[in-house]
Residue, then its C-alpha position, 0 to 999 in steps of 0.5 A: m532474450a535476456g528477460g526470458s532467461a531471467v524468468a527461466r532462472a527464477r523458475t528453476s530457482l523456485l523449483e530446485d533450490s531448498i525451501p528455506r532459501v526460497l522462502m528467505g528470498l521471497t520474504l526478506p524483501m517484504s519484511l524489509g518493506l513492512a519494517s521500513t513502513s513502521l519506521f516511517n510512521v515512528v519517525d513521522a510521529y516523532f517530528v509531528g510530535r515536536l509541533g505539539g500535542g494537537p498535531l500529534a493527536a491529528l496524526g493519531f486520528t488519521f491512522p484508521i483512515t491510512l490503515v484502511l487505504t493501505n490495506m485496500a492498496g495491498g489487496l489490489s496489489v496481491a490480487a494483481t500480482s497473483v493474476v499477472s504471475r499466473a499469466v507469466g507462468q503460462g507464458d502469456q506475456g500479453r495477458a500479463a501486460r494487460t492485467a498489470s496495466h488494468a491494475l495500475w489504471s484501476a488503482a489510479a481510478l480508485g485513488l481518485v474516487l477515494a480522494g474525492v470521497g475523503l475530501l467530502t466526508l473528512g470533517p464528519f468522519m473525524r467528528l465520528l471518531g471523536v475529534s472536536p469540531e474546533a480541532s477538526s476545523r483547525w487540523c483538517a483543512g477545508t472541513 
């Protein structure tokens, strides 16, 4: 009961509130999330940089990999959110729950596959990016 009334209030809010208010309500949390991710990367670079130039360079070489993986996760998230929100909007809670469950399982499976591929190809990929074999063997465990 309480969940249904919350959905009704949210739908009413989206339809009847002013557009700037709705946009701020939707974009502020996302903006804070993106800002916290950027802040995390800056803090991470600061502390890794205290270990020396080699570890900081290794962190820099992992950036393209992290960026691709983050964008893949974001794409899956946007797609799942779109499908789930349409199901909720149509009042089909069962389809929304199934879609959310499938999205989570798909993300887990994709993560395992990418982790396996990453472990098998990390050394050659780092060398393709220009990392020396010595640095690759030192900073990329198991390569």
